[in-house]
N, C-alpha and C positions, 0 to 999 in steps of 0.2 A: 241520548237526547235529554236535556234538562227540562223538567216541568216548568211551566211558566210561573211567574211570581204569584199569580192569583189561584193556582191549582195546587192543592195539597198532594204530596207524593202518594198518599194512600188512595187517591181517587183513581189510580190506574188499575186497582184490583178491588172493585166494589164487592164482588161475591165473597172474597176472603174476609174483608172487613165486616160485612154484614154477619157472616157466620160467627166471627169472633165476638161481635157485640151481642149477639143472641146468646152465646154460650159463655160469656165471661172472658175466658181465654181459650186459645187453641189447645192448651195442655189437658183440659178436662173433657175433651171429646172422646167418645167411645165409638169404635167402628165394629159393628156386629153383623153376624149372619143370623137371620131370623128364619124360623121354621115352625111347623105345626106338629104336635103330638096330641092325639085325642081331642081335637077342637080347641086346644089351648096354644097360645103363641109363646115360643121360647126364643132365646138368643144366646149365642156364645161369641166370645171375642174372636175376631177374624184372624188374629195372629196365631191362634191355636189350630186353625183349620188348614189342613194340607190340601184337601181337595173334596169335591162333592161328586159322587157317582150315581148313575142310575142303578137300580137294583140289578144284581147279577147273581149267578149261581153260587150258593154258599156250600162249603163242604162241612158237614156235621162232624163234631168231635165227640166220640163216645164218652159218656159219664161227665159231660160238661154241665155246669149250672143251667137252670132253665132260661135265664136271660141271655145266655150266649147262643146265638143262632148258628154260629159256625165260624169258619175262617175263609178268607179270600186270598188269592195270589195276585198281588198288585205289583206288577213290574218286578217280579222275582222275590218280593217280600211277602211272607205269610203274616196276615193281619187278622186278629180276632175281631168279630163283628157282634155287637150286642144289640138287642132289641130295647130301645129306650122305653117303650111302654112297659115291658116286663121289669126293667130296672127300676121304674117308678112304682111297681106293684099294681099296674093296670092290666086288664086282660089284653091279650095279643090282638092286633088289628089286622084287617085284610090288606094285603099288598096291592097297590094300585099303580097306575101309570105315573102318578105323582110321587110315589115312595122313592126315597133316596138314602144312600149311605154317605154320611159325613165322616170323613177320615180326619182325625185330629192327633196332635202330639200333646201328651200330658205327662209331665215329669219324666221326660226322656223316652216314654213309650208311645208307640203308634198303635191306634186302634180305631175301629169304625163303629158308628152307631146308626141304627135305622130310624128314620123319621117319616111321618106321613107325607110331608111335602116341604120344600124350601121356598121361602118367599123372596127375600132380597138381602142385599148388603145395605146396612143402614148406619148412618152416622148421627149420633145423638149427643147431647150435652150430658155430662155426668151430673149436672144439677137436677135433672128430671128423674134421676134414679133414687129410689128410697129403699131403706132396708126392708127385707121381706117380713111381713107379719107372720105369726106362727101358722095360721091356716090360710095360705094365699091360694092354694089350688089343691089338686088331688095328689101332690107329691110331697115327700119329706122336705121340710124347710131347710134342713142342713145342706141340701144340694143347691140352694138358691142364694145367689150373690146379692140380688136386689130385684126391684120391680120398676120398670121404666114406664112413665105415663107419657104417651105420645098422642095428642089429640084425643080421639075416642078409643084408643087402643091401650091395653096393658100388656107389656112385654116382660116375661119372666126371664131374668138373666141367670144362667146356670153357672155354678162354680165347678168347672171340669175337674179340678184337683180333688175336690171332695166326692164328686159323682163317680170318678174313675180312679180313686186312690189306690193304695197298695193292697187293700182288701177286696178290690173289685175282681170279679171272676176273670176278666180279661187279663189280669196281672198274673194269674195262676200259671205256674211253670208247666202244667200239663198242656196249656194252649200255646205257650211260647215254643214248646218242643214239637208241636204238631206240624 
């Protein structure tokens, strides 16, 4: 059906038009999974996230680095699981009903990391993300992609490639063989 002469074609999809006008273009939209670690809000690109699981029993690996909590068997694949608090140099936290394991794929490797709780999937404009200042929070700024300002929230966007790069304990051949 053709739109009437007085109706612009874009009027049929106001929500998309509004989102694009707020964000500039649809191309600079970021879709993120947000979560808590030690009362700070973080986010990762949703495209890297394979799944989010409730806490499950972890199998410890002898002589593994302190931030490696162990491995899980996820549908026949052995996946190393790291404690994100320990990776950030923070003290370990207590596991609660809200604790989750976020399973991600980084540089062709699959691994999981433990967070205190998962919030939501969020779509934000890339325009509201600024480079991370040197001392933005209690973690090393090399792991931070940027900081998103959303209303009264600051969301720290993590760079998974740097956080879980080749020198990460989860990349260790000892864990891959476990």
